[in-house]
Residue, then its C-alpha position, 0 to 999 in steps of 0.5 A: m811651740a810655746e811662746q817666750r814671754t819678755q819685758k819691756y823697758e823704755v829708755h830714755v836717753v837725754t843730750g845735754d844742753r851744750f854747744g856741740a852737744g848733738t852726734d850725727a855718730n851711731v849709738w848702741l846700748v845694752l842693759h845689764d841685771g843683777q844676776g849678769q844677764k845683759s839685754s841684745i845689742v841695741k842700736l839707738n835710731s829712730l826711723w825718719t828722726n834726726d836723734h841725740e841732737r842738742n837738749t832732745t830726749g830719744k825714746y827707745v823700746v828695749t826688749v828683754a827675755e822673761g827672768f831678767g832682773e832689775v837693771i843695774k847697770v846700762e853699757f852705751w858707746r858711740d863711733s865716730y860717723g859723721f860730720g858732728d860726731d861729738w856727743f855730750l850725753d846729760r843721762i838716761e833713764v830707763h822705765k819699766l814697762p807697764t809700771e811707773e818704775v824709772h831708774y836714773y844713770p848720769v852721765h854729765r860728759w862728753v862721750v869719746a868715740n868707741v868707748h865703751y861706758v858702763i855706768h851704775e844707777f845714780d853713778c856715785t861712788l867713792p873711788e876706791d868703792d868705784h865699779n868701774i876702777k879701770q873706765r875712771q882711770t882711762e877717763l882721769e887719764r885722757i882730762r890730765d891729757e887735755y889740760r896739762i899744765h906747762y910753764h913756757v917762761p922759767g918762773g913765769p905763769a903757769q899755762v894750760g898746754t894744747v888744749n883740744i876744743f873745736i870752735t865753729f862759728 
């Protein structure tokens, strides 16, 4: 029986440097190539390590079958496991092994539980050229709800309505 050849990537997951940025939640990742192929679902968890803490970089190896093309986008999500499940993800870097080739996927946002995020390399497009219009619309609605303006006194100053912020001392 012939051994199946594979390609390896080292994925660097960089948690941001913000108050409460780290998470105890479970995190998963899928790599996508330009031909519509996907890697298997990879749980981003290192044994005996507290992964995804504030201002840290977790490194994980993802193996794909030979013939997997260039990685053009990453898909990731988290659950709501643990007491501190909020997570601010700075970026994901995909390093093709053994070369020095690196692909950057900027996230720069709080990751909502049980929402699949799909980020293209450099993730910078005009709204009309966006690859993930539904993802953009959902995120904008969430932000609008979070910062909705209210006028408590007719003719008075505008105030932010109820803002979902947690404070820990």
